C-alpha positions as CSV (number, residue, x, y, z in Angstrom):
1,M,0.0,0.0,0.0
2,D,3.0,2.3,-0.2
3,V,2.6,4.8,-3.0
4,Q,5.4,7.1,-1.9
5,A,7.8,6.2,-4.7
6,T,5.2,5.6,-7.4
7,T,1.5,6.0,-7.8
8,P,-1.1,4.7,-10.2
9,L,-1.6,7.0,-13.2
10,D,-5.0,8.5,-13.7
11,P,-6.1,7.7,-17.3
12,R,-7.0,11.4,-17.8
13,V,-3.4,12.3,-17.0
14,L,-2.1,9.7,-19.5
15,D,-4.4,11.2,-22.2
16,A,-3.2,14.7,-21.5
17,M,0.5,13.7,-21.4
18,L,0.7,11.2,-24.2
19,P,1.2,13.8,-27.0
20,Y,4.2,15.2,-25.0
21,L,5.7,11.7,-24.4
22,I,5.5,10.8,-28.1
23,N,5.4,13.8,-30.4
24,Y,6.3,17.0,-28.4
25,Y,9.2,15.8,-26.2
26,G,11.4,18.9,-26.4
27,N,13.0,20.6,-23.4
28,P,10.8,23.5,-22.4
29,H,13.9,25.5,-21.6
30,S,15.3,25.1,-25.1
31,R,14.1,28.2,-26.8
32,T,15.9,27.8,-30.1
33,H,13.6,25.3,-31.8
34,A,10.0,24.3,-32.2
35,Y,10.2,21.3,-29.9
36,G,11.2,23.6,-27.0
37,W,8.6,26.2,-27.9
38,E,5.8,23.6,-27.9
39,S,6.9,22.1,-24.6
40,E,7.3,25.5,-23.0
41,A,3.7,26.5,-24.1
42,A,2.4,23.2,-22.6
43,M,4.2,23.8,-19.3
44,E,2.8,27.3,-19.1
45,R,-0.7,26.0,-19.7
46,A,-0.2,23.4,-17.0
47,R,1.1,26.1,-14.6
48,Q,-2.0,28.2,-15.3
49,Q,-4.3,25.2,-14.7
50,V,-2.6,24.3,-11.4
51,A,-2.6,27.9,-10.2
52,S,-6.3,28.3,-11.0
53,L,-7.2,25.1,-9.2
54,I,-5.6,26.2,-5.9
55,G,-6.1,29.9,-6.2
56,A,-2.4,30.8,-6.7
57,D,-0.5,33.0,-9.0
58,P,1.1,31.0,-11.8
59,R,4.5,32.5,-10.9
60,E,4.2,30.6,-7.6
61,I,3.9,27.2,-9.3
62,I,7.2,25.4,-9.6
63,F,7.5,22.0,-11.2
64,T,10.2,19.8,-9.9
65,S,11.6,16.4,-10.9
66,G,10.8,14.7,-7.6
67,A,10.5,14.9,-3.8
68,T,14.1,15.6,-3.0
69,E,14.3,18.6,-5.2
70,S,10.9,19.8,-3.9
71,N,12.0,19.4,-0.3
72,N,15.3,21.2,-0.9
73,I,13.5,24.2,-2.6
74,A,11.1,24.4,0.3
75,I,13.9,24.4,2.9
76,K,15.9,27.0,1.0
77,M,12.9,29.2,0.5
78,E,11.8,29.0,4.2
79,S,15.3,29.8,5.3
80,H,15.6,32.8,3.0
81,P,15.3,36.2,4.7
82,V,12.6,37.4,2.3
83,A,10.4,34.4,3.1
84,Q,10.8,34.9,6.8
85,A,9.8,38.5,6.5
86,R,6.4,37.4,4.9
87,V,5.6,35.2,7.9
């Protein structure tokens, strides 16, 4: 029953992601070619969707590669003086 390392994939997610796993697989940070442009546009649409679902500003949404990276960002942000001033 441990789904910490992996979880079942919702079929709706597979349907949404399939084009980007097969046809539009460019790096969204590669801005010198169409593959990168298409991926960047998709990432920005996803960022907007997530932000609207949780009532956040899209600039607050950060996609990471996994839990360790997410944890490190959270720790660094919390220890940053600007973050502490907001609290």
